[in-house]
VOTITI-312530 format. One line per 3 residues: number of its first residue (from 0); their letters; for each residue y, x, z of N, C-alpha, C. Coordinates in steps of 0.2 Angstrom, whole numbers. Layout:
BEGIN
NUM) A) Y/X/Z/Y/X/Z/Y/X/Z | ... $
// end
This chain:
BEGIN
0) MDV) -8/4/0/-1/1/3/5/4/-1 | 8/10/5/12/15/5/13/17/-1 | 8/16/-5/10/23/-11/11/19/-15 $
3) IFD) 9/10/-17/10/7/-22/19/3/-21 | 18/4/-17/25/1/-15/31/3/-12 | 33/9/-17/37/12/-11/43/12/-17 $
6) PNR) 50/7/-14/55/9/-21/58/14/-21 | 59/19/-14/61/25/-16/58/28/-22 | 50/29/-22/50/33/-30/51/32/-33 $
9) QAA) 53/40/-36/56/43/-42/52/43/-50 | 57/40/-55/52/40/-63/49/47/-63 | 45/48/-68/41/53/-68/46/60/-74 $
12) PGA) 45/67/-71/52/71/-71/55/72/-82 | 57/70/-83/61/71/-89/59/63/-94 | 58/59/-88/58/51/-90/64/50/-96 $
15) GAD) 67/46/-102/71/45/-106/77/49/-104 | 75/58/-104/79/63/-104/81/65/-110 | 76/65/-113/80/67/-124/84/59/-124 $
18) SIK) 87/54/-121/87/48/-123/97/52/-121 | 96/56/-117/105/56/-117/108/63/-120 | 114/64/-121/117/69/-124/125/69/-125 $
21) DGD) 125/75/-126/134/76/-126/134/76/-133 | 141/72/-135/140/73/-142/150/74/-145 | 150/76/-151/157/79/-152/158/75/-159 $
24) QRT) 163/76/-161/168/72/-168/162/73/-174 | 160/79/-174/155/81/-180/148/80/-180 | 148/78/-174/140/75/-174/139/68/-173 $
27) FMQ) 146/63/-174/144/56/-172/142/52/-176 | 142/54/-182/140/49/-186/133/50/-184 | 129/56/-184/121/56/-184/119/52/-176 $
30) DVI) 125/56/-173/120/54/-163/122/45/-164 | 127/42/-166/129/36/-165/128/32/-170 | 132/32/-178/130/26/-180/123/27/-183 $
33) EAS) 122/34/-184/114/34/-188/110/30/-184 | 110/34/-178/107/33/-175/105/26/-170 | 111/24/-169/109/18/-170/107/11/-174 $
36) RET) 104/13/-180/103/8/-182/94/10/-181 | 92/12/-177/84/14/-176/85/11/-165 | 89/12/-163/90/13/-154/97/10/-153 $
39) PVL) 97/4/-151/105/6/-148/109/12/-144 | 114/11/-145/116/19/-142/124/16/-137 | 123/20/-132/130/18/-128/134/27/-129 $
42) VDF) 140/25/-132/146/29/-128/149/31/-124 | 148/35/-119/152/35/-113/158/37/-115 | 166/36/-117/170/39/-119/172/44/-108 $
45) WAT) 174/47/-108/174/53/-101/181/58/-102 | 183/60/-96/188/67/-96/187/69/-89 | 187/75/-88/187/79/-85/190/79/-78 $
48) WCG) 195/75/-82/202/73/-75/200/65/-71 | 194/63/-75/196/55/-72/190/55/-69 | 192/51/-61/189/49/-56/184/44/-58 $
51) PCK) 184/39/-59/181/34/-60/175/36/-64 | 177/42/-69/170/43/-73/165/47/-70 | 168/51/-64/162/55/-60/157/49/-57 $
54) TLT) 159/43/-57/156/37/-53/149/35/-60 | 153/35/-64/149/30/-67/146/34/-72 | 147/39/-73/141/44/-79/135/44/-76 $
57) PTL) 135/45/-71/127/47/-66/125/39/-67 | 127/35/-67/128/27/-65/123/24/-76 | 125/27/-78/126/26/-85/117/32/-86 $
60) EKV) 119/36/-86/112/40/-85/107/36/-81 | 107/33/-75/102/31/-73/97/28/-76 | 105/20/-78/100/16/-83/97/17/-87 $
63) VRA) 101/22/-91/97/25/-98/91/28/-97 | 89/28/-91/82/35/-91/77/28/-91 | 82/24/-87/78/17/-84/74/16/-89 $
66) AGG) 77/15/-96/76/11/-101/70/16/-105 | 68/20/-102/63/25/-105/61/24/-113 | 69/27/-116/72/27/-122/70/24/-129 $
69) RVK) 72/17/-123/73/11/-130/82/9/-130 | 85/16/-127/92/16/-128/93/21/-128 | 98/24/-130/101/32/-128/110/31/-128 $
72) LVK) 112/36/-123/119/36/-120/122/44/-124 | 127/43/-128/129/50/-132/136/50/-125 | 138/56/-123/143/58/-119/150/61/-122 $
75) IDI) 155/57/-123/160/62/-127/166/64/-122 | 169/70/-121/174/72/-118/178/71/-124 | 186/67/-121/189/63/-123/195/67/-129 $
78) DKN) 196/73/-121/202/78/-123/199/84/-129 | 192/84/-130/187/89/-135/189/86/-141 | 190/80/-138/189/78/-146/195/74/-148 $
81) RAL) 200/72/-149/206/71/-150/206/66/-156 | 202/72/-160/202/68/-168/200/61/-169 | 194/61/-166/190/57/-167/192/50/-164 $
84) VQQ) 195/52/-156/198/46/-153/203/44/-155 | 208/46/-160/211/43/-164/210/40/-169 | 204/42/-173/200/39/-178/198/31/-176 $
87) LSQ) 194/32/-168/193/26/-169/197/21/-164 | 202/25/-160/207/21/-158/212/17/-166 | 211/18/-169/215/16/-176/209/12/-180 $
90) MGL) 204/11/-176/200/6/-178/198/0/-172 | 201/1/-168/203/-3/-162/203/-5/-158 | 197/2/-156/194/4/-151/200/5/-145 $
93) PLQ) 200/2/-140/204/3/-134/202/10/-130 | 206/14/-133/201/22/-126/207/25/-125 | 213/22/-125/219/27/-119/217/27/-113 $
96) SVP) 213/22/-111/212/23/-104/202/26/-104 | 200/29/-98/194/30/-97/192/31/-90 | 186/27/-91/177/28/-93/179/22/-98 $
99) TVV) 179/22/-104/176/17/-109/170/18/-110 | 165/13/-111/157/14/-114/158/8/-117 | 155/12/-124/154/8/-132/147/7/-134 $
102) GFV) 145/-1/-135/138/-1/-136/138/-1/-145 | 133/1/-147/131/2/-156/129/1/-155 | 125/-6/-162/120/-9/-162/119/-9/-172 $
105) QGQ) 114/-5/-174/114/-6/-182/120/-4/-185 | 123/2/-180/128/5/-186/135/1/-183 | 136/-5/-179/141/-8/-177/143/-8/-171 $
108) IAD) 147/-10/-168/150/-11/-160/150/-16/-158 | 143/-18/-155/140/-21/-152/145/-25/-143 | 145/-19/-142/149/-26/-136/154/-18/-132 $
111) LFQ) 160/-18/-129/162/-12/-123/163/-16/-115 | 163/-10/-114/167/-13/-107/170/-4/-105 | 177/-7/-98/180/-1/-96/180/-2/-90 $
114) GAV) 181/4/-86/181/6/-80/173/7/-77 | 175/10/-71/168/10/-66/164/4/-64 | 162/2/-68/158/-5/-64/152/-2/-60 $
117) PEG) 148/-7/-57/142/-7/-53/136/-6/-56 | 130/-4/-53/125/-4/-59/123/-10/-62 | 122/-15/-56/120/-21/-59/123/-25/-66 $
120) EVK) 131/-21/-66/135/-25/-74/134/-18/-77 | 132/-11/-79/129/-9/-80/123/-10/-83 | 119/-13/-79/111/-15/-83/113/-23/-86 $
123) RFV) 115/-26/-86/115/-34/-88/118/-29/-96 | 126/-25/-97/127/-24/-101/120/-21/-107 | 118/-16/-104/112/-14/-108/106/-18/-111 $
126) EGL) 105/-24/-106/99/-28/-106/101/-32/-114 | 107/-34/-114/111/-36/-118/113/-34/-125 | 113/-26/-126/113/-22/-129/104/-24/-132 $
129) LKA) 102/-21/-129/92/-21/-131/92/-29/-134 | 94/-35/-130/92/-40/-132/96/-42/-140 | 103/-38/-141/105/-40/-147/102/-36/-152 $
132) AGG) 95/-32/-151/93/-27/-154/86/-29/-156 | 84/-36/-152/76/-38/-151/74/-32/-148 | 77/-32/-144/72/-29/-138/72/-30/-130 $
135) QMP) 70/-24/-125/74/-27/-120/68/-21/-114 | 71/-23/-109/71/-15/-105/62/-15/-103 | 60/-10/-101/53/-9/-98/52/-13/-94 $
138) TAD) 57/-17/-87/55/-21/-84/50/-26/-84 | 57/-30/-89/54/-34/-91/48/-38/-92 | 46/-31/-96/39/-30/-100/35/-30/-93 $
141) LLA) 35/-27/-86/31/-27/-82/31/-32/-78 | 36/-35/-76/38/-41/-75/31/-45/-78 | 30/-48/-85/28/-51/-89/21/-50/-87 $
144) EAK) 20/-42/-84/12/-43/-86/9/-47/-80 | 14/-42/-74/11/-45/-67/9/-52/-68 | 15/-55/-69/13/-62/-69/7/-65/-73 $
147) AAA) 7/-61/-78/0/-64/-83/-4/-63/-78 | -6/-58/-75/-11/-54/-71/-13/-60/-65 | -7/-60/-62/-8/-67/-57/-7/-72/-58 $
150) EEG) -6/-76/-64/-10/-82/-67/-16/-81/-67 | -18/-76/-71/-28/-76/-72/-31/-74/-65 | -29/-73/-61/-31/-72/-55/-33/-63/-52 $
153) DHQ) -30/-60/-57/-32/-53/-55/-26/-52/-52 | -26/-53/-44/-22/-50/-40/-23/-44/-37 | -27/-38/-38/-25/-32/-37/-21/-30/-41 $
156) TAL) -24/-31/-50/-19/-30/-56/-10/-29/-53 | -11/-36/-52/-4/-40/-52/-3/-36/-48 | -3/-35/-38/3/-30/-37/4/-24/-39 $
159) QLF) -2/-19/-40/1/-14/-45/5/-16/-48 | 7/-18/-54/13/-20/-58/17/-22/-54 | 20/-26/-49/22/-27/-45/27/-22/-43 $
162) GAL) 20/-19/-37/25/-12/-34/27/-7/-40 | 25/-6/-47/27/-3/-51/35/-5/-54 | 37/-10/-54/42/-13/-55/47/-14/-52 $
165) VQQ) 43/-14/-44/51/-12/-38/52/-7/-38 | 45/1/-41/47/6/-39/55/10/-46 | 51/6/-51/57/6/-57/64/1/-55 $
168) EPE) 64/-3/-52/70/-7/-54/71/-9/-44 | 71/-5/-38/71/-9/-34/77/-13/-29 | 79/-17/-36/83/-22/-30/82/-29/-37 $
171) NAE) 73/-29/-37/73/-33/-41/68/-40/-37 | 70/-44/-36/68/-47/-29/61/-51/-32 | 61/-53/-38/55/-52/-42/48/-51/-40 $
174) GYA) 51/-45/-40/43/-39/-38/43/-39/-31 | 48/-39/-27/45/-40/-18/41/-45/-20 | 45/-52/-22/40/-59/-21/34/-57/-24 $
177) GAA) 33/-56/-31/26/-55/-36/21/-49/-29 | 25/-45/-28/19/-42/-23/16/-44/-18 | 23/-48/-14/20/-51/-8/16/-58/-10 $
180) RAL) 16/-61/-13/12/-66/-17/5/-62/-18 | 4/-57/-20/-3/-54/-23/-6/-54/-16 | -3/-47/-10/-6/-45/-5/-7/-54/-3 $
183) AAL) -5/-59/-1/-6/-65/1/-12/-68/-2 | -13/-67/-6/-18/-68/-11/-25/-66/-9 | -23/-59/-7/-29/-55/-7/-30/-55/0 $
186) GQE) -25/-59/5/-29/-61/11/-24/-56/16 | -21/-53/14/-15/-48/18/-11/-52/19 | -9/-57/23/-2/-59/22/2/-54/28 $
189) EQA) -2/-52/32/1/-46/38/8/-41/33 | 3/-38/27/7/-36/24/14/-39/17 | 11/-45/18/13/-49/12/20/-49/15 $
192) TQV) 22/-52/23/28/-52/27/30/-43/28 | 27/-38/26/31/-31/26/35/-32/20 | 30/-33/13/34/-33/10/41/-36/9 $
195) LDS) 42/-43/11/48/-46/11/53/-43/14 | 50/-40/19/55/-38/27/57/-30/21 | 54/-28/18/58/-23/14/62/-22/10 $
198) APA) 63/-27/8/67/-29/3/75/-29/6 | 78/-28/1/85/-25/3/89/-31/6 | 93/-30/10/96/-37/13/101/-42/8 $
201) KLR) 102/-39/3/103/-45/-1/101/-47/-4 | 96/-48/-4/88/-50/-8/85/-54/-1 | 89/-55/3/84/-59/7/84/-66/6 $
204) EHA) 89/-69/3/91/-75/6/91/-77/-3 | 86/-73/-8/85/-75/-16/81/-80/-15 | 78/-83/-19/75/-93/-20/67/-88/-20 $
207) EIA) 67/-85/-25/60/-82/-25/57/-79/-19 | 60/-74/-14/58/-72/-9/59/-76/-2 | 64/-79/-1/64/-86/3/55/-90/0 $
210) SVR) 54/-91/-6/49/-96/-8/44/-93/-4 | 44/-89/-6/36/-83/-1/35/-83/8 | 43/-83/6/41/-83/15/38/-87/19 $
213) SAL) 40/-95/15/38/-104/18/34/-101/15 | 30/-100/10/22/-100/7/18/-97/14 | 22/-93/15/17/-88/21/17/-91/28 $
216) ELA) 25/-93/30/22/-98/35/19/-102/34 | 20/-108/31/15/-113/32/9/-110/29 | 5/-106/27/-1/-105/28/-3/-105/34 $
219) AEG) 3/-100/38/0/-98/46/1/-105/50 | 4/-109/47/4/-115/51/-1/-122/50 | -4/-120/43/-9/-125/43/-16/-124/44 $
222) RKA) -17/-116/45/-23/-114/46/-23/-116/58 | -17/-118/60/-18/-121/68/-20/-128/65 | -14/-132/61/-16/-137/61/-23/-140/56 $
225) RAK) -26/-135/55/-33/-140/50/-36/-140/57 | -36/-136/60/-43/-135/66/-42/-144/70 | -36/-145/71/-34/-152/74/-34/-159/68 $
228) LAE) -37/-158/61/-35/-163/56/-37/-169/60 | -46/-170/64/-47/-175/67/-41/-176/71 | -41/-174/77/-36/-175/81/-31/-178/77 $
231) YES) -25/-177/73/-22/-178/71/-22/-185/68 | -25/-188/65/-31/-193/63/-32/-199/67 | -35/-196/74/-35/-201/78/-28/-201/82 $
234) RLA) -26/-198/81/-19/-200/86/-16/-207/82 | -13/-206/78/-10/-210/73/-13/-216/74 | -19/-217/71/-24/-224/71/-22/-227/77 $
237) ADP) -21/-223/86/-19/-228/91/-9/-230/90 | -6/-225/86/1/-226/85/2/-223/79 | 3/-226/75/7/-223/68/14/-223/69 $
240) DDH) 16/-223/75/25/-220/74/23/-212/79 | 18/-211/80/17/-202/82/16/-201/76 | 24/-197/77/31/-193/71/27/-186/70 $
243) AAR) 25/-185/75/23/-176/78/17/-178/76 | 13/-181/75/5/-180/73/4/-181/65 | 9/-185/64/11/-189/56/13/-181/51 $
246) IDL) 17/-178/54/20/-170/50/14/-168/52 | 12/-167/57/5/-159/59/1/-162/55 | 0/-168/53/-5/-170/46/-4/-168/42 $
249) AIA) 1/-168/41/3/-166/32/4/-158/31 | 3/-154/37/5/-145/37/-4/-145/36 | -7/-148/39/-15/-147/38/-18/-149/31 $
252) LNA) -14/-156/29/-18/-157/22/-13/-152/16 | -8/-149/18/-6/-145/15/-10/-137/15 | -12/-136/20/-16/-128/20/-22/-132/16 $
255) AGD) -24/-138/19/-33/-139/15/-31/-139/5 | -24/-138/4/-23/-141/-5/-21/-146/-6 | -21/-152/-3/-21/-160/-3/-14/-160/-4 $
258) REQ) -10/-159/-9/-1/-158/-10/3/-165/-9 | -2/-168/-11/-1/-176/-14/0/-179/-8 | -5/-178/-4/-6/-183/2/-1/-180/9 $
261) AVD) -1/-173/7/3/-171/13/11/-172/10 | 15/-172/4/20/-177/3/20/-184/6 | 15/-189/5/15/-195/5/13/-198/14 $
264) ALL) 11/-193/19/13/-193/26/20/-190/27 | 23/-185/25/28/-184/25/34/-191/26 | 32/-193/20/39/-198/16/39/-204/24 $
267) EAF) 29/-203/22/29/-212/26/33/-209/33 | 33/-203/39/38/-202/45/44/-203/41 | 45/-202/36/53/-203/34/55/-208/34 $
270) RRD) 49/-212/31/51/-220/31/52/-224/37 | 46/-221/42/46/-226/48/53/-224/51 | 56/-217/52/63/-216/56/64/-210/54 $
273) RAW) 71/-210/50/73/-204/46/75/-199/51 | 80/-200/57/82/-198/59/80/-195/67 | 73/-194/68/66/-194/72/66/-184/72 $
276) NDE) 68/-182/80/70/-174/81/74/-173/74 | 75/-173/73/84/-170/67/82/-171/60 | 79/-178/58/76/-179/52/70/-171/50 $
279) AAR) 66/-170/56/61/-166/56/57/-169/50 | 57/-175/46/50/-177/41/52/-172/37 | 60/-175/33/62/-173/26/64/-167/28 $
282) KQL) 66/-161/34/66/-155/33/59/-149/32 | 54/-155/34/47/-150/30/46/-153/24 | 47/-156/23/45/-158/15/51/-155/10 $
285) LKF) 56/-153/12/59/-148/8/55/-142/11 | 55/-140/15/50/-133/16/43/-133/11 | 41/-136/10/35/-138/5/36/-138/-2 $
288) FEA) 43/-141/-3/46/-140/-13/48/-132/-13 | 52/-130/-7/52/-122/-7/47/-118/-7 | 43/-120/-3/35/-114/-6/31/-115/-11 $
291) WGF) 30/-119/-14/29/-122/-20/32/-120/-24 | 38/-121/-24/43/-120/-29/45/-126/-34 | 50/-125/-35/56/-131/-39/52/-135/-44 $
294) SDP) 48/-130/-48/45/-133/-53/38/-137/-55 | 34/-137/-50/28/-137/-46/26/-144/-47 | 22/-147/-49/22/-155/-52/21/-156/-45 $
297) ATV) 18/-158/-40/18/-159/-34/28/-160/-31 | 30/-153/-32/37/-154/-28/41/-159/-35 | 41/-161/-39/44/-164/-43/45/-172/-43 $
300) AGR) 37/-171/-41/35/-179/-37/37/-182/-32 | 37/-176/-28/38/-178/-22/46/-180/-20 | 50/-174/-26/59/-177/-25/58/-185/-29 $
303) RKL) 54/-186/-32/57/-190/-35/55/-197/-31 | 50/-197/-28/49/-200/-21/55/-202/-15 | 56/-194/-13/60/-194/-7/67/-195/-12 $
306) SSL) 71/-195/-16/74/-199/-18/76/-207/-17 | 67/-212/-20/70/-217/-22/73/-221/-12 | 71/-217/-7/69/-219/0/77/-217/1 $
309) LFR) 80/-214/0/88/-211/-2/90/-215/-6 | 89/-218/-10/94/-219/-13/95/-229/-14 | 88/-228/-10/85/-239/-12/91/-243/-8 $
// end
């Protein structure tokens, strides 16, 4: 686990190294215009006296390396290439201030931005260029492969792929969530929780991560509730308004895989007394929806039934 899931692990030395070079006005046609007919090219116009350039250039290099050769970066010092800058400025490129980054696809300017933007914005910029060229980042391929493995029930492979995704992109919420789901499917719920806890703070409330956390909590609650299924049913037979028993019954039913009956039990509790225990039935139902995913058929049907109770 420690080997597979290490967000700080570095890519293999040299990965994407050939994709970054210094350019000048003599090689601009070859390095940028002609090269972009095969691979999208970012041109980083910078200067030695430019403070923001010192921040942006390493970020550009990091994102380009992560692209694994699917995009190239050419760095051009504007002070050493004044003739080129003047020529491009006459074509409408705003090169009066640096840093300016221009993306070329198929020999044409596709997009540009100015200033030292955050890594996330640089990544989105590169993804846009790749999309314009009919491609995508390697991490998108990894994510698709990982999801396919999970859907096929190959959770060990899915875990390895989601782990590799997070190693390449440490702020990918789907990577953390997918790895945790795979671990849970392999019966390693404690490790799954540890993976979620290892996600950067900014990702903790992401929908994908919140969904997995809810699913893990429901699984733990369900195991306890399953053992008392007969007790809950007996209590409800004696007192149909035992709302606590009905909610516990719903948790047990969900743990047993009967989502439809679990929803119906909570809706019945809500119908009988909406306000009971600070709307506990409705809140438990929403927790189910979060854990199942908003596009799950049981969630869609449950939301429809809940709406009919709320707005009738």
